[in-house]
C-alpha positions in Angstrom: 0.0 0.0 0.0 1.6 3.3 -1.0 2.2 5.6 1.9 1.9 9.4 1.9 2.0 12.1 4.5 -0.8 14.6 4.6 -0.3 18.3 5.7 -3.6 20.2 5.6 -2.4 23.8 6.2 -5.6 25.4 4.7 -8.4 22.9 4.9 -10.8 23.1 1.9 -13.4 21.0 0.1 -10.9 20.4 -2.7 -8.5 19.0 -0.1 -11.2 16.8 1.4 -12.2 15.4 -2.0 -8.6 14.5 -2.8 -8.0 12.8 0.5 -11.1 10.7 0.1 -10.1 9.8 -3.5 -6.6 8.8 -2.4 -8.0 6.6 0.4 -10.3 4.9 -2.1 -7.3 4.1 -4.3 -5.6 2.4 -1.4 -3.1 5.1 -0.3 -2.0 4.9 3.4 -2.5 8.5 4.5 -0.5 9.6 7.6 -1.3 12.9 9.2 1.5 15.5 9.5 4.9 15.7 7.7 7.3 12.8 7.5 9.8 11.1 5.3 8.8 10.3 1.7 6.0 12.0 -0.3 3.9 14.8 1.3 0.6 16.2 0.0 0.4 19.8 1.2 -3.0 21.4 1.0 -2.9 25.2 1.0 -4.3 28.4 -0.5 -1.2 28.8 -2.6 2.4 27.7 -2.8 4.4 29.3 0.0 8.0 28.5 0.8 7.3 29.2 4.5 5.0 26.2 4.6 7.7 23.7 3.6 8.3 21.3 6.5 11.7 20.1 7.6 10.8 16.5 6.7 9.7 15.1 3.4 11.6 14.2 0.2 9.1 15.7 -2.2 5.9 17.7 -2.0 2.7 17.6 -4.1 1.2 21.1 -3.6 -2.6 20.9 -3.9 -3.5 24.6 -4.0 -6.4 27.0 -4.9 -4.2 29.4 -6.9 -0.6 29.7 -8.0 1.5 32.5 -9.4 4.7 31.7 -11.3 6.8 33.5 -8.7 5.4 31.5 -5.8 5.8 28.2 -7.7 9.4 29.1 -8.6 10.1 29.8 -4.9 8.8 26.5 -3.5 10.2 24.2 -6.3 13.6 25.8 -6.0 13.7 24.5 -2.4 12.1 21.1 -2.5 11.4 18.8 -5.5 7.7 18.6 -6.2 4.6 19.2 -8.3 2.0 22.0 -8.1 -1.6 21.4 -9.1 -4.7 23.5 -8.7 -7.6 22.1 -6.8 -9.9 22.4 -9.7 -8.0 19.6 -11.5 -9.5 16.1 -11.2 -8.0 13.9 -8.4 -6.6 11.6 -11.0 -4.1 14.3 -11.9 -2.8 14.3 -8.3 -2.6 10.5 -8.2 -0.5 10.5 -11.4 1.7 13.3 -10.0 2.3 11.3 -6.9 3.3 8.3 -8.9 5.8 10.4 -10.8 7.1 11.8 -7.6 7.6 8.4 -6.0 9.5 7.3 -9.1 11.6 10.4 -8.9 10.2 11.4 -12.4 9.4 15.0 -12.0 7.6 15.0 -15.3 9.9 13.2 -17.8 13.5 14.3 -17.1 12.3 17.0 -14.7 10.6 19.0 -17.5 7.6 20.1 -15.5 9.7 21.2 -12.6 11.9 23.2 -14.9 8.8 24.8 -16.5 7.3 25.7 -13.1 10.6 27.1 -12.0 10.6 29.6 -14.9 8.2 32.5 -14.9 8.6 33.9 -18.4 6.3 32.9 -21.2 9.1 32.3 -23.7 11.0 29.9 -21.4 7.8 28.0 -20.5 7.0 27.6 -24.2 10.5 26.6 -25.3 10.7 23.8 -22.7 7.1 22.6 -23.5 7.8 22.6 -27.3 11.0 20.6 -26.8 9.1 18.0 -24.7 6.2 17.8 -27.2 8.6 17.2 -30.1 10.4 14.5 -28.2 7.3 12.7 -27.0 5.6 12.9 -30.4 8.6 11.8 -32.4 8.0 14.8 -34.7 10.6 16.4 -37.0 10.1 19.7 -35.3 7.4 22.2 -34.3 6.3 25.6 -33.2 3.9 27.4 -30.9 1.9 30.5 -31.7 0.3 32.7 -29.0 -2.7 34.9 -29.5 -2.8 38.6 -29.4 -6.2 40.0 -30.1 -7.3 38.2 -33.3 -3.9 37.1 -34.6 -1.5 34.3 -33.5 2.2 35.1 -33.4 4.9 32.5 -33.4 6.8 32.6 -30.0 8.7 29.3 -30.0 9.9 27.2 -32.9 12.8 25.5 -34.5 12.5 26.9 -38.0 10.4 24.1 -39.5 7.3 26.3 -39.9 7.3 29.9 -41.3 7.2 32.6 -38.7 4.4 34.5 -40.4 1.5 35.5 -38.1 -1.7 33.5 -38.4 -5.1 35.2 -38.5 -7.5 33.6 -36.0 -9.7 32.0 -38.7 -6.6 30.4 -40.3 -5.5 29.1 -37.0 -8.9 27.7 -36.3 -8.9 25.9 -39.6 -5.5 24.3 -38.8 -7.0 23.0 -35.6 -10.1 21.7 -37.3 -8.1 19.8 -39.8 -6.0 18.2 -37.0 -2.8 20.0 -38.2 -2.5 22.1 -35.0 -3.6 21.7 -31.4 -5.3 24.4 -29.4 -3.6 25.3 -26.1 -5.8 26.4 -23.1 -9.0 26.1 -25.2 -11.2 28.3 -22.9 -8.8 31.2 -23.5 -7.6 30.2 -27.0 -4.2 31.0 -25.7 -2.2 29.6 -28.6 -1.7 26.7 -31.0 0.9 24.0 -31.3 2.0 22.6 -34.7 4.2 19.5 -35.1 5.8 18.3 -38.3 4.9 14.6 -38.9 4.2 13.5 -35.3 4.3 9.7 -34.9 2.6 9.4 -31.5 -1.0 10.1 -30.3 -1.7 13.7 -29.3 -2.9 12.5 -25.8 0.6 11.7 -24.8 2.3 15.1 -25.6 -0.7 17.3 -24.8 -1.0 16.1 -21.2 2.0 18.2 -20.3 0.2 21.3 -21.5 -2.8 20.5 -19.3 -0.5 20.3 -16.3 1.2 23.6 -17.0 -1.9 25.5 -18.3 -2.6 27.5 -15.1 1.0 28.7 -14.8 1.2 29.5 -18.5 -2.0 31.5 -18.4 -0.8 33.5 -15.4 2.5 34.3 -17.1 0.7 35.2 -20.3 -1.7 37.5 -18.5 1.1 39.1 -16.6 2.9 39.7 -19.9 -0.2 41.2 -21.5 -0.8 43.6 -18.6 2.9 44.6 -18.7 2.6 45.1 -22.4 -0.2 47.6 -21.9 2.0 49.6 -19.5 4.8 49.6 -22.0 2.7 50.8 -24.9 3.0 54.4 -26.2 -0.3 56.2 -26.0 -0.1 57.8 -29.5 1.7 55.4 -31.8 2.0 51.6 -32.5 5.4 51.7 -30.7 6.5 50.5 -27.3 7.6 53.3 -24.9 10.9 54.2 -23.3 10.2 52.2 -20.2 9.8 49.1 -22.3 13.2 49.7 -24.0 14.9 50.2 -20.7 13.5 46.9 -19.5 14.2 44.9 -22.7 17.5 46.3 -24.0 19.7 44.7 -21.2 18.0 41.3 -21.8 18.6 41.7 -25.5 22.3 42.4 -24.9 22.6 39.4 -22.6 21.0 37.2 -25.2 23.3 38.5 -27.9 26.3 37.9 -25.8 25.2 34.3 -25.0 24.6 33.5 -28.7 27.7 35.4 -29.8 25.5 37.4 -32.2 25.4 41.1 -33.1 22.7 43.5 -31.9 22.0 46.9 -33.4 20.1 49.9 -32.2 18.7 52.6 -34.4 18.1 56.1 -32.9 15.7 58.1 -35.1 14.6 61.7 -34.8 11.8 63.3 -36.7 13.3 66.4 -38.2 11.7 69.8 -37.4 8.7 68.5 -35.5 8.6 71.7 -33.4 8.3 73.8 -36.6 5.5 71.5 -37.9 3.6 71.9 -34.6 4.1 75.7 -34.8 3.1 76.0 -38.5 0.3 73.4 -38.7 -0.8 72.7 -35.1 -0.2 69.8 -32.8 -2.8 67.5 -34.4 -0.7 67.5 -37.6 2.4 66.9 -35.5 0.7 63.9 -34.0 -0.3 62.7 -37.4 3.4 63.0 -38.5 4.5 60.8 -35.6 1.9 58.2 -36.2 2.9 58.0 -39.9 6.6 57.6 -39.0 5.7 54.8 -36.5 3.4 53.0 -38.8 5.9 53.0 -41.7 8.8 51.9 -39.4 6.6 49.1 -38.0 5.8 47.9 -41.5 9.4 47.8 -42.6 10.7 46.1 -39.4 11.1 42.3 -39.4 9.0 40.2 -37.1 11.7 40.1 -34.3 12.6 43.8 -34.5 11.2 46.1 -31.8 10.0 49.7 -32.3 10.0 52.1 -29.3 9.0 55.8 -29.0 11.9 57.1 -26.9 10.8 60.7 -26.4 8.7 63.4 -28.0 10.2 63.2 -31.5 12.5 60.2 -31.1 12.1 56.6 -31.9 14.4 53.5 -31.4 14.5 50.2 -33.3 16.1 47.3 -31.7 17.4 44.7 -34.2 18.6 41.3 -32.9 21.1 39.3 -34.9 21.9 42.4 -37.0 25.2 44.2 -37.8 25.5 47.9 -38.1 25.5 47.6 -41.9 22.2 45.8 -41.8 20.7 48.3 -39.4 21.9 51.1 -41.7 20.1 49.6 -44.6 16.8 49.6 -42.7 17.3 53.2 -41.7 18.1 54.3 -45.2 15.1 52.4 -46.5 12.8 54.1 -43.9 14.1 57.6 -44.8 13.6 56.9 -48.5 10.0 55.6 -48.1 8.9 58.5 -45.9 10.6 61.0 -48.2 8.7 59.5 -51.2 5.3 59.6 -49.3 4.7 63.1 -47.9 1.6 63.5 -45.7 -1.5 64.8 -47.4 -3.0 67.9 -45.8 -5.8 70.2 -46.8 -3.3 72.9 -47.6 -0.9 70.6 -49.5 1.6 67.9 -48.8 3.9 67.8 -45.8 7.3 66.4 -46.5 8.7 63.9 -43.9 12.4 63.9 -43.0 14.3 61.8 -40.5 17.8 61.6 -39.0 19.1 58.4 -37.7 22.1 57.1 -35.7 23.2 53.5 -35.6 25.3 51.6 -33.0 25.9 47.8 -32.6 26.9 45.4 -29.9 29.7 44.4 -29.6 31.2 46.5 -32.4 30.5 49.9 -30.8 29.4 49.1 -27.2 29.9 46.5 -24.5 26.5 47.0 -22.7 23.0 48.4 -22.9 23.8 51.9 -21.5 26.8 52.3 -23.8 24.8 51.1 -26.8 22.1 53.9 -26.3 24.9 56.4 -25.8 26.7 55.5 -29.0 23.5 55.5 -31.1 22.4 58.8 -29.6 25.9 60.3 -30.4 25.6 59.1 -34.0 22.1 60.6 -34.3 23.5 64.0 -33.1 26.2 63.8 -35.7 23.5 63.1 -38.4 21.6 66.2 -37.4 24.7 68.3 -37.2 25.7 67.2 -40.7 22.5 68.5 -42.2 19.6 66.1 -41.1 17.8 63.7 -43.3 20.7 61.2 -43.2 22.0 58.1 -41.4 25.3 58.0 -39.4 26.9 54.9 -37.9 28.7 55.2 -34.6 32.5 55.4 -34.6 
């Protein structure tokens, strides 16, 4: 008869239901902590509740945030399940724990220990590919009515998928919907050899945590959005640039930053009014967003300044984008009732590691290059150094 220790920190009907089910399945339930497996019933994971005894813990909780899950699993091996899951899920988790299988090579523990959406998806995709025997795969996440690829190994194109197209892929069995109630995203696998039940079970286990991480990212994205344009704001750049530099350093890849200034915006505001100035900024942002690649990021840095962060791009490549942007805007002046308003930009380019060894230095070098562009007559691109 399998033996488990029962620690009921916050009694609940969900806890009572699980205890009754485990007793029916023949588990020997011992009150209080002890050696071996522990079922800990609580409102949420809390590292302060971890007892001194016990080899591993099954947390049976009412709610769970990624940060709290990370905290408890970094201190004691275990599994975290919400009490709205069927008791069978807890029984299966206990079996894995007793076998020291924390979800096939520890994959679930790794996922729960990571709070970011991208890390969760990367590990989940790797496991789905391995369990399905597929040649590769990708995961798209939904934003409004479009699905954008967030994890993949290059086997599927990175193009965004309209909601209707994604739904058609699911209907034909060529994709699998993740978190169906929220339509969080879709998983596509190339030539899977195993039944979907096997590799989708892991997504069911991680669904609450992935949803929490996704919702946290969505709320953060709103606070990082510029109110006027399609760009992110300066706060977002300051948060993301150090991460981008660390990623570039890890991969030994270049990273470029464009600093763009809308020439003579103050004169436009004085001559035509601030609504026209706002229209000019929106036009610049929309055109820049259209010319950027899927993994480039556009930010509004200040009143008349924008930045474009370009991963895996040299200074020469960033300069080409800047010159293309200046050309397109120059060829498409803004139509006003009193005529056409020409659009002119100045741009500075700096790259890691060619011109800078860190995030702060990269901004400084790109800004200096921009000042040189304006000093040399505006409407041009200058590369740092």
